[in-house]
C-alpha positions in Angstrom: 15.2 13.2 30.7 12.0 13.2 28.7 11.8 10.2 26.3 9.5 12.1 24.1 11.9 14.9 23.5 12.8 14.9 19.8 16.2 16.4 20.2 17.2 13.9 22.9 15.9 11.0 20.7 17.8 12.3 17.7 21.1 12.7 19.7 20.8 9.1 20.9 20.2 7.9 17.4 23.3 9.7 16.2 21.4 12.4 14.4 22.4 15.8 15.7 21.4 19.3 14.5 22.8 18.7 11.0 20.4 15.9 10.2 17.1 17.7 9.5 16.6 15.6 6.4 16.0 12.5 8.5 13.2 14.3 10.4 11.3 15.6 7.3 12.0 13.2 4.4 8.6 14.0 2.8 10.1 17.3 1.4 12.6 15.3 -0.7 11.1 14.3 -4.1 13.6 11.5 -4.5 12.5 10.0 -1.2 8.8 10.4 -2.2 9.5 8.6 -5.6 11.4 5.8 -3.9 8.8 5.4 -1.2 6.0 5.3 -3.8 7.9 2.7 -5.9 8.6 0.5 -2.9 5.0 0.8 -1.7 3.6 -0.3 -5.1 6.1 -3.2 -5.3 5.0 -4.3 -1.8 1.4 -4.2 -2.8 2.2 -6.2 -5.9 4.0 -8.8 -3.7 1.1 -8.8 -1.3 -1.5 -9.3 -4.1 0.7 -11.9 -5.8 1.1 -13.9 -2.6 -2.7 -13.8 -2.0 -3.4 -15.0 -5.5 -0.8 -17.8 -5.1 -2.5 -18.9 -1.9 -5.9 -18.8 -3.6 -4.6 -20.8 -6.6 -3.0 -23.4 -4.4 -6.4 -23.8 -2.6 -8.1 -24.2 -5.9 -5.6 -26.9 -6.9 -6.0 -28.8 -3.7 -9.8 -28.9 -4.0 -9.9 -29.7 -7.7 -10.9 -33.1 -9.0 -8.1 -35.4 -10.4 -9.3 -34.8 -14.0 -9.6 -31.0 -13.6 -7.7 -28.5 -15.6 -6.5 -27.0 -12.3 -4.7 -30.2 -11.3 -2.7 -30.4 -14.6 0.9 -29.4 -13.7 1.5 -28.2 -17.3 -0.6 -25.1 -16.7 0.9 -24.2 -13.3 3.8 -22.0 -14.6 1.6 -20.1 -17.0 -1.1 -19.6 -14.3 1.6 -18.4 -11.8 3.0 -16.0 -14.4 -0.5 -14.6 -15.2 -1.2 -14.2 -11.5 2.0 -12.2 -11.0 1.2 -10.0 -14.0 -2.3 -9.4 -12.7 -0.9 -8.6 -9.3 1.4 -6.0 -10.8 -1.4 -4.4 -12.8 -3.6 -4.3 -9.7 -0.9 -2.8 -7.6 -0.2 0.0 -10.1 -3.9 0.8 -10.0 -3.7 0.7 -6.2 -6.7 -1.5 -6.2 -6.3 -2.8 -2.6 -5.0 0.4 -1.0 -2.0 -1.3 0.6 0.4 1.2 -1.1 -1.7 4.1 0.0 -1.7 2.9 3.6 2.1 2.5 3.5 2.5 6.0 2.0 0.3 7.5 4.6 2.7 6.1 7.2 5.9 7.2 5.4 4.7 10.5 4.2 2.1 11.8 6.7 2.5 15.5 5.7 2.2 14.8 2.0 -0.7 12.3 2.1 -3.1 12.9 -0.8 -6.7 13.1 0.1 -8.6 10.2 -1.4 -12.4 10.2 -1.6 -12.4 8.0 1.5 -10.3 10.5 3.6 -11.7 13.7 2.1 -14.0 15.7 4.3 -17.7 15.1 3.5 -19.5 18.1 2.0 -22.2 19.6 4.2 -25.7 19.1 2.9 -27.5 22.2 1.7 -30.0 23.5 4.1 -33.5 24.4 2.8 -36.2 26.4 4.4 -38.7 23.6 3.9 -37.9 20.0 4.6 -39.9 17.4 2.7 -41.2 14.5 4.7 
């Protein structure tokens, strides 16, 4: 028995011939929308957690009379960090959502400037030195 055989793997997972949707979920627009929403929310969580860690480091290193040590501002700073994380995630600033979507939807992955093929340079008859 070949462990790389797709039919054998699907049968062991309980997905026989009638479960083609599980093999190619990228064709389903509902799946694509849910995957995109989940990827953006995860990127928002990731950025928010990173900002929270950076903010806690700033608070730990701040002087006792610093604005960053004042506990009155903590809630508003945390809320502002979460809002900024959401905005950055919707802009896909870090590329985490794009990386997740490339894994979930490999056939429908959009070409970004980083993954698009480079144009070939024009060849001229005379090269300038």
